[in-house]
C-alpha positions in Angstrom: 137.1 121.7 98.7 140.6 121.7 97.2 141.4 118.9 95.0 144.7 117.6 93.5 145.1 115.1 90.8 147.9 112.5 90.2 151.3 113.9 89.3 152.2 113.1 85.7 155.2 113.5 83.5 155.1 116.5 80.9 157.9 117.9 78.8 158.7 120.5 81.5 158.8 118.0 84.3 156.3 116.4 86.7 153.2 118.3 87.5 149.6 117.9 88.8 146.6 120.1 88.9 145.0 121.8 92.1 141.5 123.1 91.7 138.5 124.1 94.0 135.0 122.7 93.5 133.6 125.6 95.4 135.1 128.8 94.0 138.2 130.6 92.4 138.4 132.6 95.6 138.9 129.3 97.7 141.5 128.2 95.3 143.5 131.4 95.5 143.4 131.5 99.3 144.7 127.9 99.5 147.3 128.6 96.8 148.6 131.5 98.8 148.5 129.4 102.1 151.0 127.0 100.3 153.2 129.5 98.9 152.0 129.8 95.3 152.0 133.0 93.4 148.8 134.5 91.9 150.5 134.8 88.6 150.9 131.1 88.4 147.1 130.7 88.2 145.9 129.2 84.9 142.4 130.9 84.1 139.9 129.7 81.6 137.2 127.1 81.5 139.0 124.9 84.1 140.8 127.4 86.4 143.6 125.9 88.3 147.3 125.9 89.4 149.8 123.3 88.4 152.0 121.9 91.1 155.3 120.2 91.4 155.4 117.2 93.6 156.7 119.1 96.7 153.9 121.5 96.5 151.4 118.7 95.9 152.6 117.1 99.1 152.3 120.4 101.0 148.7 120.8 99.6 147.7 117.4 100.7 149.4 117.7 104.2 147.1 121.0 104.5 143.8 119.3 103.6 143.6 118.9 99.7 141.8 115.8 98.7 143.6 113.5 96.4 141.5 112.4 93.4 142.1 111.0 89.9 141.9 113.2 86.8 138.4 112.1 86.0 137.0 113.0 89.5 138.7 116.3 89.3 137.3 117.2 86.0 133.8 116.1 87.0 134.1 118.1 90.3 135.2 121.3 88.5 132.2 121.1 86.2 130.1 121.6 89.2 131.6 124.8 90.5 
């Protein structure tokens, strides 16, 4: 499942995180579907994409589940 957390203010603007609790492949496929570039992917122990508010709204409209950051991190740990 694709998950997005709350939008928060950062020095560079408003952002949230988008992750998959199933696989990185699912995350990349969904990201492509909403118009994200693969080079924007943030790899590492918690693979994710950062989303601006407009892309977050699109992700939710296409089926991403809205969760708080604690749930997001907990679900990522299971993947």
